[in-house]
Phi, psi and omega in degrees: 000110179224159175114197190288134177252128176252123178251137181231124178173184185273136168274134182234166164250127173265123180246118195243133174295130186295152180058233175244029180290164168280161180306133178054021177297324175248358181079017179240150178219136169268147187242131173228149174276139183220194182127118184313308183288328175296324175298318179296314179303312178298315177303321178289315182297324178290343177260019171076022179260158177278099186240137180230146182248134173244124179198185174226139178221158179288156182275083188202173179302324181293312175299321177302311183300321180293316179291324178294330179295323177294313182297322176310323184257016170090013179273138174288111185251017182300335185254022166268095186270162175263146180203169177297153181121182183249176175275134174289141182230155164212148185245138186233128169252108185293146175288164176206138181055234182269009178264126183279154175298159182219135178241140173237126179268147173218083190233001183296133175074017181292157176305323180287314184293335175284342183288152177228181182306325183290352182269356185228125176270085189295326181299320175285317183299330184264002181300126178081002179279154175251341187211137172247128175245129178229167176221163178291353178290315183304306181295340176290341186286343179151172186299321178294317179295325179295316176297321182296316179298316179296321179295321179297313180298321183291319177295320177303312181294323177296333178269001181075027181262132178294152183233127168247142188223126180255122186302317174037054185291127182235094185306319182300323181286310184297330186281354180282345180218175182281074191260165174227078186307316185301312180292313184296311182293327180297321179299320180287316181295328178298340178264350192273144172268322182239131174245130169260108181181166180242191182296334175290319176299317181292324174299323178291318180296320188260349184063034183230156175250146184246127196276340185289190180223146176056229182299321179300318180293321180292325176288321176300318179294318183293317180299322177294321180294318179298323182289319183284327181237086187294345176285340183297135175247333185215142168235118184245137185207161172242162172239132184231122176252115189266121173277307173201188186295340186259348189220120175232152171251123190233137170227164182227160189207146173230125176252140168235166177305333183271342183167196185216152168239138185230133177272171170290164177272133181246137175277117175255107184244163183065040186298132175268316184198117183266347181295135182084006178295323177295324178288328174296317177299317180298315178298323178293322178292311179298326176296321175299313184292319178296329183269000177080018178290151171286181186296324180294312177299320182293320183288324178289331173296320177296314180298316178303308187293323181288327177292318176299323181304329182295347180266004193233127175292154181102182184269331193249154171281135179243021186268151179254186183294328177295328177291323174295315181299316180295323180291317181295331179274358177081020179283114182241348180275172177301134171269111186249000000 
């Protein structure tokens, strides 16, 4: 799998309480451009891949800033179009100590959420692509977004283009409308070659519980997913054990129909920002596949990028191949 990667999803502005404050505790907010699929596009572009974003933003300074953010980091934003509607927002109160982070969404009526299948010429947008990347956030926005995501995946498969799908289950978004996550997500996963998700995501898709523990449970879930979705070739996931807001232990795993590769657990301490770490993992795994790495190299690429992302403010990974190599070599001192 080599060539152009097309990512489809909503561009957002993230408004974050500064430091470790609660929202509006001091009346100030820091602003970052975000969005799960955009984070993957930026992560891949920083790893020297040809990445493009398809989205809708308002015709305003906010929309201009979001598209400009993509261009700044090397993402092709020619197909980030302007349309009626507002800019999608989300607000973050970062966790501290034993207090978890908290997110409030404000995305109703956004330019992206108002778009439907008729607004995207997928045959043209996917021309020359080798991979389409989607996530479960887009269909969670409403029935029009769900149909648009499904149309993108179905055109990609008809054109022989690989599809990667990150489950990214967001209960707050699904619960805002009369949704059927199991049916909608199953339709999308049925088109996917690569699934980013764990046993909980697969439980939702299949309506089943898995009895094992740890690695055994993940393997049981993966085998059930491969049986239910025969197009799937890989399932990639991380396991996170949270000590407190500043210290997490993280491992990564890839399952294929033939077996699995599992990394060691890494202690990630002194966390600056964990938002976007899952998108960094997806970018690292896709980087491995695009670069022709074997499964062990691919899963360690994903682990490296997700761990490194915790050191960086903002939503997206901005690390390059040298950073991955240094992490995997255990280089922790100043590089001079």
